[in-house]
C-alpha positions as CSV (number, residue, x, y, z in Angstrom):
1,M,-17.8,12.0,-1.1
2,I,-20.5,10.1,0.8
3,V,-20.3,6.3,1.0
4,G,-23.6,5.0,2.2
5,A,-26.4,7.3,1.1
6,G,-29.0,6.1,3.6
7,A,-30.4,7.9,6.7
8,I,-27.3,9.7,8.0
9,G,-25.3,9.9,4.7
10,G,-28.4,11.0,2.8
11,V,-29.3,13.8,5.3
12,V,-25.8,15.2,5.7
13,G,-25.0,14.9,2.0
14,G,-28.3,16.3,1.0
15,Y,-27.8,19.5,3.0
16,L,-24.2,19.9,1.7
17,A,-25.5,19.5,-1.9
18,K,-28.3,22.0,-1.3
19,A,-25.6,24.5,-0.2
20,G,-23.7,24.0,-3.4
21,V,-21.0,21.7,-2.2
22,D,-19.8,19.2,-4.8
23,V,-20.8,15.8,-3.4
24,L,-20.6,12.4,-4.9
25,F,-23.0,9.7,-3.4
26,V,-21.9,6.1,-3.5
27,D,-24.3,3.4,-2.4
28,Q,-24.9,-0.3,-2.8
29,A,-28.6,0.0,-3.7
30,K,-29.0,0.4,-7.4
31,D,-32.6,1.6,-7.2
32,H,-31.7,4.3,-4.7
33,V,-28.8,5.4,-6.9
34,T,-30.9,5.4,-10.1
35,A,-33.6,7.5,-8.4
36,M,-31.0,10.0,-7.3
37,Q,-29.5,10.2,-10.8
38,Q,-32.9,10.7,-12.4
39,A,-34.9,12.8,-9.9
40,G,-32.4,14.0,-7.3
41,L,-32.4,13.4,-3.6
42,T,-35.4,14.3,-1.5
43,I,-35.1,15.1,2.2
44,Q,-38.4,15.2,4.2
45,A,-37.5,17.4,7.1
46,L,-39.6,18.6,10.0
47,D,-39.7,22.1,8.5
48,G,-40.6,20.9,5.1
49,A,-39.2,18.8,2.2
50,F,-36.6,19.8,-0.4
51,N,-35.2,18.1,-3.4
52,V,-31.7,18.6,-4.8
53,P,-29.9,17.2,-7.9
54,V,-27.0,15.1,-6.9
55,A,-24.2,12.9,-8.5
56,A,-24.6,9.3,-7.5
57,V,-23.0,6.0,-8.5
58,V,-23.4,2.4,-7.3
59,M,-20.5,0.9,-5.2
60,D,-19.6,-1.8,-7.8
61,D,-19.1,0.8,-10.5
62,F,-17.1,3.1,-8.2
63,V,-14.7,0.4,-7.0
64,A,-14.2,-0.9,-10.6
65,E,-12.3,2.3,-11.4
66,Q,-8.7,2.1,-10.4
67,A,-7.5,5.7,-10.5
68,P,-7.4,7.6,-7.1
69,L,-9.8,10.5,-6.8
70,A,-7.4,13.5,-6.7
71,N,-10.2,16.1,-6.1
72,V,-11.7,14.3,-3.0
73,D,-10.3,15.4,0.4
74,A,-12.8,13.7,2.7
75,V,-14.9,10.6,2.5
76,F,-17.9,10.4,4.8
77,L,-18.4,6.8,5.6
78,A,-22.1,6.3,6.6
79,V,-22.7,2.6,6.1
80,K,-24.1,0.4,8.8
81,A,-21.5,-0.6,11.4
82,Q,-21.4,-4.2,10.3
83,H,-20.5,-3.2,6.8
84,T,-17.5,-1.0,7.7
85,E,-14.8,-3.6,7.0
86,E,-16.3,-4.6,3.7
87,A,-16.7,-1.0,2.6
88,I,-13.3,0.4,3.5
89,T,-11.7,-2.7,1.9
90,Q,-13.6,-2.1,-1.3
91,F,-12.9,1.6,-1.9
92,K,-9.6,2.3,-0.2
93,H,-7.7,1.9,-3.5
94,R,-9.5,5.0,-4.8
95,L,-8.1,7.2,-2.0
96,T,-5.0,9.4,-2.3
97,E,-2.4,9.6,0.5
98,K,-4.0,12.9,1.5
99,T,-7.6,11.6,1.6
100,Y,-9.1,11.0,5.0
101,V,-12.2,9.1,6.1
102,V,-14.8,10.4,8.5
103,S,-16.8,7.7,10.3
104,M,-20.4,9.0,10.5
105,Q,-21.5,5.8,12.2
106,N,-22.6,4.4,15.5
107,G,-20.2,2.2,17.4
108,L,-16.4,2.3,17.4
109,C,-15.9,2.0,13.6
110,E,-13.0,4.5,13.7
111,N,-10.8,1.6,15.0
112,I,-11.8,-0.6,12.0
113,I,-11.1,2.2,9.5
114,A,-7.8,3.1,11.1
115,S,-6.7,-0.5,10.9
116,H,-6.9,-0.2,7.1
117,I,-5.7,3.3,6.3
118,G,-4.0,4.5,9.5
119,E,-5.1,6.7,12.4
120,S,-3.6,9.8,10.7
121,R,-6.2,9.4,7.9
122,T,-9.1,8.7,10.1
123,V,-11.4,11.3,11.7
124,G,-14.0,10.5,14.3
125,A,-17.6,11.9,14.2
126,F,-20.4,11.7,16.7
127,V,-23.8,12.0,15.0
128,N,-27.0,12.1,16.9
129,L,-29.9,12.7,14.6
130,F,-33.0,10.7,13.8
131,A,-33.5,9.8,10.1
132,D,-34.9,7.0,8.0
133,Y,-34.5,5.8,4.5
134,Q,-38.0,5.8,3.1
135,G,-37.5,4.5,-0.4
136,P,-35.3,5.2,-3.5
137,G,-34.2,8.8,-3.5
138,V,-36.1,9.7,-0.3
139,I,-34.9,10.2,3.3
140,E,-37.0,11.3,6.2
141,Y,-35.2,13.6,8.6
142,G,-37.1,13.0,11.8
143,G,-35.3,15.0,14.4
144,V,-32.3,17.4,14.6
145,G,-29.7,16.5,17.1
146,S,-26.0,17.0,17.5
147,M,-22.8,16.5,15.6
148,Y,-19.2,16.6,16.9
149,I,-16.0,15.9,14.9
150,G,-12.6,15.2,16.3
151,E,-9.2,13.7,15.6
152,M,-8.5,10.3,17.1
153,D,-5.6,11.8,19.2
154,G,-7.6,14.8,20.3
155,R,-5.6,17.4,18.4
156,M,-7.2,20.5,16.8
157,T,-5.9,20.5,13.2
158,P,-6.4,22.6,10.0
159,R,-8.2,19.7,8.3
160,L,-10.6,19.5,11.3
161,E,-11.4,23.2,10.9
162,A,-11.9,22.8,7.2
163,L,-14.2,19.9,7.7
164,H,-16.1,21.9,10.4
165,D,-16.7,24.8,7.9
166,V,-18.1,22.4,5.3
167,L,-20.4,20.6,7.8
168,L,-21.8,23.9,9.0
169,H,-24.0,23.7,5.9
170,W,-25.8,20.8,7.7
171,G,-26.1,22.6,11.0
172,N,-24.4,23.3,14.3
173,V,-21.5,20.9,14.1
174,Q,-18.8,21.3,16.8
175,M,-15.2,20.3,17.1
176,T,-14.0,18.4,20.1
177,D,-10.7,17.2,21.6
178,N,-12.6,14.2,23.2
179,I,-14.4,12.4,20.3
180,W,-14.1,9.1,22.2
181,G,-16.1,10.6,25.1
182,Y,-19.0,11.3,22.8
183,L,-18.7,7.9,21.0
184,W,-18.8,6.0,24.3
185,S,-21.6,8.1,25.6
186,K,-23.6,7.4,22.5
187,L,-22.9,3.7,23.0
188,A,-24.6,3.9,26.4
189,Y,-27.5,5.9,25.1
190,G,-27.7,3.5,22.1
191,A,-28.0,0.6,24.5
192,V,-31.0,2.2,26.0
193,L,-32.6,2.9,22.6
194,T,-31.8,-0.7,21.6
195,A,-33.8,-1.9,24.6
196,T,-36.8,0.2,23.4
197,A,-36.7,-1.8,20.1
198,L,-37.7,-5.0,22.1
199,V,-41.2,-3.6,22.3
200,D,-43.5,-2.4,19.5
201,A,-43.8,1.0,21.1
202,T,-42.3,4.4,20.8
203,M,-38.9,5.1,22.4
204,A,-40.5,7.6,24.8
205,D,-43.2,5.2,25.9
206,V,-40.6,2.6,26.9
207,I,-38.3,5.1,28.7
208,D,-41.1,7.2,30.4
209,P,-42.4,4.7,33.0
210,N,-40.5,5.0,36.3
211,D,-40.6,1.2,36.8
212,N,-38.6,0.8,33.5
213,R,-36.0,3.4,34.3
214,S,-34.0,1.6,36.9
215,L,-33.5,-1.2,34.4
216,L,-32.4,1.2,31.7
217,F,-30.2,3.1,34.1
218,A,-28.5,-0.2,35.0
219,L,-28.1,-1.1,31.3
220,A,-26.5,2.2,30.4
221,S,-24.2,2.0,33.5
222,E,-22.7,-1.3,32.3
223,V,-21.5,0.5,29.1
224,L,-20.4,3.6,31.0
225,A,-18.4,1.5,33.5
226,V,-16.3,0.2,30.6
227,A,-15.5,3.7,29.4
228,D,-14.6,4.6,33.0
229,K,-12.2,1.7,33.3
230,L,-10.6,2.9,30.0
231,H,-10.2,6.4,31.5
232,I,-12.5,7.9,28.9
233,P,-14.6,10.8,30.3
234,C,-18.1,10.7,28.7
235,N,-19.8,13.8,27.4
236,G,-23.5,14.6,27.5
237,F,-25.6,15.7,24.5
238,D,-29.3,16.4,23.6
239,D,-30.7,15.9,27.1
240,W,-28.7,12.8,27.6
241,D,-26.3,13.2,30.6
242,P,-24.2,10.1,31.2
243,N,-22.6,11.7,34.3
244,L,-26.0,11.6,36.1
245,V,-26.3,7.9,35.2
246,Y,-22.8,6.8,36.2
247,P,-21.2,6.3,38.7
248,V,-24.0,4.6,40.5
249,Q,-22.8,5.2,44.0
250,G,-23.9,8.6,45.1
251,R,-26.2,9.1,42.1
252,D,-28.7,11.9,42.4
253,E,-31.9,10.1,41.5
254,E,-34.0,13.2,41.4
255,A,-31.7,15.0,39.0
256,L,-31.4,11.9,36.9
257,N,-35.2,11.4,36.6
258,E,-35.6,15.1,35.8
259,S,-33.1,14.8,33.0
260,W,-34.9,11.7,31.6
261,D,-38.2,13.6,31.7
262,R,-36.6,16.2,29.4
263,L,-35.2,13.3,27.3
264,V,-38.7,11.9,26.9
265,L,-40.1,15.2,25.9
266,R,-37.4,15.5,23.2
267,L,-38.1,12.1,21.9
268,R,-41.8,12.8,21.7
269,S,-41.0,16.0,19.7
270,Y,-39.3,14.0,16.9
271,K,-41.0,13.0,13.7
272,K,-39.2,9.7,14.0
273,V,-40.5,8.2,17.3
274,K,-39.1,4.7,17.0
275,S,-35.5,3.7,16.7
276,G,-33.7,2.7,13.5
277,I,-33.2,-0.7,15.1
278,W,-36.9,-1.1,15.5
279,R,-37.4,-0.2,11.9
280,D,-34.7,-2.7,10.8
281,L,-36.5,-5.5,12.7
282,A,-40.2,-4.6,12.1
283,V,-40.2,-3.0,8.7
284,R,-37.1,-3.8,6.8
285,K,-36.8,-7.4,8.2
286,R,-33.0,-7.3,8.2
287,K,-30.1,-7.7,10.6
288,T,-29.4,-4.8,12.9
289,E,-26.2,-3.0,13.8
290,V,-26.6,-4.0,17.5
291,P,-24.0,-6.8,17.7
292,S,-21.4,-4.6,15.9
293,H,-22.1,-1.8,18.4
294,L,-22.3,-3.7,21.7
295,V,-20.3,-7.0,21.3
296,P,-17.0,-5.1,21.3
297,V,-18.2,-3.3,24.4
298,I,-19.1,-6.6,26.1
299,E,-15.7,-8.1,25.1
300,E,-13.8,-5.1,26.5
301,G,-15.9,-5.1,29.7
302,E,-15.3,-8.7,30.3
303,R,-11.6,-8.3,29.7
304,L,-11.7,-5.7,32.4
305,G,-13.6,-7.9,34.8
306,L,-16.9,-6.0,34.6
307,D,-20.4,-7.5,34.8
308,M,-22.0,-7.1,31.3
309,T,-25.1,-9.3,32.1
310,L,-27.8,-6.9,30.9
311,T,-25.9,-5.8,27.8
312,K,-25.3,-9.4,26.8
313,A,-29.0,-10.2,27.3
314,V,-30.2,-7.3,25.2
315,V,-27.8,-8.4,22.3
316,Q,-29.2,-11.9,22.5
317,M,-32.8,-10.7,22.5
318,I,-32.1,-8.6,19.4
319,R,-30.5,-11.7,17.7
320,D,-33.5,-13.7,18.7
321,L,-35.8,-11.1,17.1
322,E,-33.7,-11.1,13.9
323,D,-34.0,-14.9,13.7
324,G,-37.7,-15.0,14.4
325,Q,-37.2,-16.8,17.7
326,R,-38.7,-13.9,19.8
327,Q,-41.5,-11.4,19.3
328,M,-41.5,-7.7,20.3
329,S,-43.3,-7.6,23.6
330,W,-43.3,-5.8,26.9
331,D,-42.5,-9.2,28.4
332,N,-39.0,-8.7,27.0
333,I,-38.5,-5.7,29.3
334,E,-40.0,-7.7,32.2
335,Q,-37.5,-10.5,31.6
336,L,-34.6,-8.0,31.7
337,K,-36.0,-6.6,35.0
338,T,-36.0,-10.2,36.3
339,L,-32.4,-10.6,35.2
340,K,-31.4,-7.4,36.8
341,A,-32.9,-8.6,40.1
342,G,-30.6,-11.6,39.9
343,E,-33.1,-14.2,38.8
344,R,-32.6,-16.5,35.8
345,M,-34.1,-15.2,32.5
346,V,-36.3,-17.7,30.7
């Protein structure tokens, strides 16, 4: 079952349905559900589009039923991070004691899910792919990335192996004994991509200039320093290597810039060239996931006595953009550079 049939849930569920897996899509958007019921789900991928008939239901109708779903082993939760608590609270009564929930989200949503149903019924997933909800029944799959799944305690279990076999219908999913290392690495990478949404430009165009990179290195390092303090070793993926970024002392600048050159080339190869955060702000005119992703990191960092100045500033800028108090501009990047240099941001 897929809860949240948007970008990530739509892509993953679409490929599973195409392979003949019995998938139920649950979503809040009635027009999206109606379109899937009437015309199936369309995935517009880089190598061409496909359409597949699917079963779909709106969340309100799904939660109105009281009986647990005995034939559902796994629920893929793919709602925005800020909606995790609401979603798990709504549908957890439909789960059996054997049903587990897989967090296909950005951030540290596994902790929220586990607080409701327990760690033993929560599975972590790292998903790095670029996709966008285009309209009712249509998802654009803009760039293939990576997927890792893992138990919260790092064990390799039979259910993880079974989940792996199912997700192979999507692509090259891998099992890991360090899912937290991928999730924290993605948080640092996500902080960089969040900063690109401060400008009405492509992700690659913001990351490419050398005079922007020292700022972005410093931003990512704040997040990675928190993971380091928590003794979580971070893993690289898709031309993103956190271990070249952090620790700062003794950093190989040449190797780091070469890795970011490869990252820029990868980002330019994607059909989706701007972040989902940019799309939420510029196109959909709605609140982003950024506070849900980064505020817990900031709070943990400050608890550990770390300097989270840049991360806090980026979150505030995103909030200002959400509230119409700031415009997307290169000046936002320049203000962050000024802040990094120790001057007061205006």
